[in-house]
C-alpha positions, -999 to 999 in steps of 0.1 A, spaced: 199 274 653 225 249 640 261 246 655 286 219 663 310 212 691 340 189 694 343 162 721 378 149 729 394 131 758 426 114 769 452 135 751 480 121 774 504 147 760 541 135 759 531 99 770 558 76 756 548 52 729 554 17 743 576 -9 724 595 15 702 632 24 700 647 -7 716 664 -15 683 664 18 665 664 51 684 657 70 652 624 52 649 614 62 684 622 98 677 600 98 646 571 84 666 577 106 697 559 136 683 528 117 673 509 127 704 517 164 699 507 162 662 474 148 673 467 177 697 477 202 669 453 184 646 425 186 672 429 223 675 431 228 637 400 207 632 381 226 659 389 259 642 381 246 607 348 232 619 339 266 633 330 247 664 311 266 691 333 250 718 357 222 726 352 197 754 382 177 768 369 150 792 400 144 812 437 133 810 451 162 790 484 151 805 498 117 812 509 127 847 531 153 863 554 170 837 590 159 834 597 195 823 576 227 817 579 221 780 549 198 781 527 225 797 540 252 775 531 231 744 495 227 755 491 264 764 506 275 731 485 251 711 452 257 729 457 295 726 449 292 689 413 285 700 414 316 722 424 337 693 396 322 672 371 329 699 363 293 707 360 284 744 374 252 759 359 232 787 381 207 806 377 182 834 408 167 850 410 129 850 429 103 870 462 110 852 461 148 857 441 150 889 447 179 912 468 157 936 489 144 907 500 177 891 527 196 911 523 228 890 503 244 862 505 273 839 479 301 833 454 293 805 437 319 783 405 332 799 384 312 774 397 279 788 375 267 816 386 239 840 358 225 861 365 226 899 374 195 918 358 202 951 323 199 937 305 196 904 297 229 886 276 242 857 290 265 831 268 280 805 270 294 769 242 318 766 244 322 728 238 285 722 217 279 754 241 252 764 246 241 801 278 221 807 280 201 840 313 187 852 338 180 879 375 175 879 392 147 898 407 159 931 428 127 932 428 93 917 394 86 932 374 54 928 343 61 950 310 79 945 314 108 922 286 111 896 260 116 923 274 150 929 264 163 894 237 190 893 201 186 880 194 194 843 186 230 834 152 230 816 151 248 783 188 243 777 210 217 760 225 198 789 259 182 786 276 162 813 314 161 812 327 131 831 359 110 833 348 75 841 353 38 837 315 35 835 305 0 844 341 -13 845 336 -38 817 359 -22 792 393 -32 805 402 1 823 407 7 860 375 17 879 375 54 883 342 72 890 322 40 883 285 43 873 260 27 851 242 38 820 210 40 840 227 63 865 235 87 837 201 85 821 185 96 854 200 131 851 180 138 819 210 154 802 211 154 764 247 143 760 273 128 782 309 136 771 329 109 787 366 102 789 390 75 803 381 46 780 406 46 751 384 28 726 358 51 709 322 40 715 287 54 713 273 37 744 238 51 741 218 74 718 189 85 739 205 102 757 238 103 739 265 87 760 298 88 742 335 79 746 356 95 718 385 73 727 420 86 732 435 111 707 466 90 699 472 53 703 501 46 727 508 9 722 499 -20 701 470 -26 724 455 6 709 452 -1 672 433 16 645 423 52 639 421 75 669 406 110 674 376 128 687 339 133 680 321 162 662 286 167 676 260 186 655 231 204 672 200 217 655 172 236 672 184 225 706 186 188 697 217 166 689 212 153 654 246 137 645 278 124 662 307 119 638 341 104 645 371 125 636 405 108 628 433 130 642 461 107 653 497 114 644 508 77 641 490 44 638 494 10 655 483 -23 639 483 -59 649 486 -82 618 477 -118 623 491 -139 595 478 -174 588 507 -196 577 488 -229 581 506 -256 560 530 -231 546 564 -248 541 585 -221 525 599 -192 545 598 -169 515 560 -174 513 557 -164 550 577 -132 543 556 -124 512 523 -128 532 537 -105 559 549 -79 534 515 -79 517 496 -74 550 521 -46 560 516 -28 528 478 -29 532 481 -16 568 504 12 558 480 23 531 451 23 556 472 45 579 471 72 552 508 82 553 510 82 591 539 65 608 529 29 613 541 5 640 528 -31 635 530 -62 656 530 -94 635 517 -126 649 521 -158 629 495 -185 635 487 -220 620 502 -255 619 532 -253 597 563 -275 591 583 -243 596 573 -240 633 606 -250 648 626 -230 622 605 -199 628 610 -202 666 648 -206 661 650 -178 636 626 -153 652 651 -126 659 668 -128 625 634 -129 608 622 -99 628 652 -79 617 646 -89 580 610 -78 583 620 -45 598 643 -39 569 614 -48 546 592 -22 563 617 5 555 613 -4 518 576 6 522 582 38 540 608 53 564 581 54 591 569 17 587 581 -3 617 577 -38 629 571 -34 666 575 -71 673 572 -105 656 554 -132 676 554 -168 667 522 -185 677 524 -214 652 523 -251 660 540 -280 645 518 -302 623 508 -336 636 529 -354 612 566 -359 621 590 -332 609 623 -345 595 654 -335 614 690 -340 608 709 -372 618 727 -352 644 695 -342 661 685 -379 664 713 -383 690 695 -358 713 664 -365 734 651 -329 736 622 -337 759 645 -355 783 669 -325 783 640 -302 791 626 -325 818 661 -326 834 664 -288 834 629 -283 848 637 -308 876 667 -287 887 655 -266 916 681 -239 911 671 -236 874 634 -234 883 640 -208 910 661 -187 886 634 -189 859 607 -179 884 628 -149 896 634 -137 860 597 -140 852 588 -120 884 614 -93 875 599 -89 840 563 -89 854 571 -61 879 582 -38 851 552 -43 829 521 -21 828 491 -34 848 472 -47 818 502 -67 806 509 -81 840 473 -94 841 478 -109 807 510 -126 818 494 -141 849 466 -156 829 491 -174 807 510 -206 816 543 -189 813 565 -219 822 547 -242 798 550 -216 770 587 -212 777 591 -250 776 573 -253 743 594 -225 728 626 -241 741 617 -274 726 610 -258 692 641 -237 694 663 -267 700 647 -287 673 649 -258 649 686 -253 656 693 -289 651 672 -293 619 
């Protein structure tokens, strides 16, 4: 017997896409439906593949619904699989754990949600498949995997688990375990969720993260989707990535080493943006652009960052109405050789001005307070990144370049 099933995770329905809409609300509105389009594409692909069943390994929702429309959308969309006779098997993850969600809606009877009080086994007799899983009762971090049942001999055994695994992939430690822990169960396939980057961790047995269905920020670049798993004579023979996202994120790093003409910088960015938009295959694209290299333009780029960013956004719209520059970052340096500045600038000792400002306790206290306020509003992963950086030193360098650029 040959059949296939679809393994998805981390749908995060109606999770906002970070970093959009601050300058153009219309852009944010165009991207806002990306997550829902991805869920619709998942269901459409499951039907088109004539899949035996669909697994969703946690975090269908991003948290408690702001309104019932989020729940109604999922029920309406997933009901297409009920009408097609395709069952769905779901575990709840840390974002939609029992303790997180204040209400739910009735699903079709072909949608099966694993219990949270203990692990359970659900079986498909026609395919001789045994699925073992457990939903999160709350945002747990302790022992969890040990509660899963033993394999069922003579059946294809699939474990459905929302986990950070060994905790080395940059996500918080939910239901931690090791690859060896999972191997000891003797299951044929572990359908994992929680890690947003797709990865085939192991092939004997198969231990697979499909990644999230839709990238939510510039930290989640590239194609996103699910996995199609092909089974033949009771053995998994192929695991194939499916691209299902409704919008795409990209991080374009542009080398401007020794470039001394701003028009050349813009041309390089435009070319990279055009390539990224083509790779997105007509999906809305949000790209962060980071300029690197030692260039005589360093001070000017720092001084003109906002204006240049707006120019690049206008250029993105020439490519497509859904081609957006999320942010321009200047990570260039000034070349070792001296950069000519205007005679007026020679009357200013920029370093002395900065030293004087830094020595002012009121100024330093204000700066520290502002940094703390910004840090408190950031997601955890960005807070960690900010703490690793020497923020005051970076601000001082940028201030020096900004002043020099303005005076040039």
